[in-house]
C-alpha positions as CSV (number, residue, x, y, z in Angstrom):
1,M,21.6,-40.6,10.9
2,M,22.8,-44.3,9.6
3,Y,25.5,-45.1,11.7
4,S,28.0,-47.9,9.5
5,V,29.6,-50.2,11.3
6,S,33.4,-50.5,10.1
7,S,35.8,-53.8,9.6
8,E,37.7,-52.7,12.9
9,L,34.4,-52.3,15.1
10,Y,33.2,-55.9,14.2
11,E,36.5,-57.3,14.8
12,E,36.2,-55.4,18.6
13,V,32.6,-57.2,18.7
14,V,33.6,-60.5,17.9
15,S,37.0,-60.3,20.0
16,R,34.6,-58.8,23.2
17,L,31.8,-61.5,22.6
18,K,34.2,-64.5,22.0
19,E,35.6,-63.2,25.8
20,A,32.5,-63.3,27.0
21,I,31.3,-66.9,25.8
22,G,34.0,-68.1,27.2
23,G,34.2,-71.7,27.3
24,G,30.4,-72.2,27.4
25,S,28.2,-73.9,24.7
26,Y,25.4,-71.0,25.0
27,F,25.1,-67.0,25.5
28,S,22.9,-64.8,26.7
29,G,23.7,-61.0,27.7
30,S,25.4,-58.1,26.5
31,I,28.7,-56.3,26.0
32,L,28.5,-52.5,26.2
33,F,31.6,-50.3,25.1
34,E,32.5,-47.6,23.6
35,W,34.0,-47.0,20.1
36,E,35.4,-43.9,18.6
37,G,33.3,-41.5,21.1
38,I,30.1,-44.0,20.3
39,E,28.7,-46.3,22.6
40,C,27.7,-49.7,21.7
41,R,25.6,-52.9,23.1
42,L,25.1,-55.7,21.6
43,T,22.5,-57.8,23.4
44,A,22.0,-61.5,22.4
45,T,20.8,-65.0,22.8
46,L,23.3,-67.5,21.3
47,I,24.1,-71.1,20.5
48,V,27.4,-71.8,20.7
49,Y,29.3,-74.4,18.4
50,R,32.6,-75.9,18.8
51,R,35.1,-78.4,16.6
52,Q,38.1,-80.0,18.1
53,E,41.4,-79.7,16.6
54,R,44.5,-81.9,16.7
55,Y,47.7,-80.4,17.8
56,P,51.6,-82.2,18.4
57,E,51.2,-80.3,22.1
58,G,47.3,-81.5,22.6
59,D,43.7,-81.3,21.9
60,R,41.6,-77.5,21.7
61,E,38.4,-76.9,21.2
62,R,38.2,-74.1,18.9
63,L,34.8,-71.9,18.2
64,S,33.4,-72.4,15.3
65,D,30.0,-71.2,14.4
66,L,27.9,-69.1,16.8
67,V,24.0,-69.4,15.9
68,P,21.6,-66.1,17.4
69,V,18.1,-67.0,18.3
70,W,17.4,-63.5,18.6
71,W,20.0,-59.9,19.1
72,E,20.2,-56.4,18.9
73,F,22.6,-54.0,17.9
74,H,22.3,-50.0,19.5
75,T,24.7,-47.3,18.8
76,T,24.2,-44.0,20.3
77,G,26.0,-40.9,20.7
78,P,25.6,-37.3,22.1
79,G,22.4,-36.8,19.7
80,G,20.7,-39.6,21.2
81,E,20.2,-43.6,19.1
82,F,20.6,-43.7,16.2
83,L,20.2,-46.5,13.2
84,N,23.2,-48.4,12.5
85,D,23.9,-50.9,9.6
86,F,25.1,-54.4,11.6
87,T,24.4,-57.6,10.4
88,F,24.7,-60.5,12.4
89,S,26.4,-62.6,9.7
90,E,29.3,-60.1,9.3
91,V,30.0,-61.4,12.8
92,R,29.9,-64.9,12.0
93,A,31.7,-64.5,9.4
94,R,34.9,-63.2,11.4
95,I,34.6,-66.3,13.9
């Protein structure tokens, strides 16, 4: 069985990944969460790029890109682990 990763799941991955990265310029670790009865785990080593944005109330750094050195995305359900169509380019497009 192939698990199809939805737009909403990509958005959830990006949100959790941003939280895990925080203000860092490098990330190496895993995020693990349940999505509609499926256990999802992203394990990655990433280089984090930011850009400076100017606002009237002050400057801020904003996440601009994630360059994967290595990554894996696993999906596990009641019957065990199964393949999925996750691609990191979708994560980068949603940053």
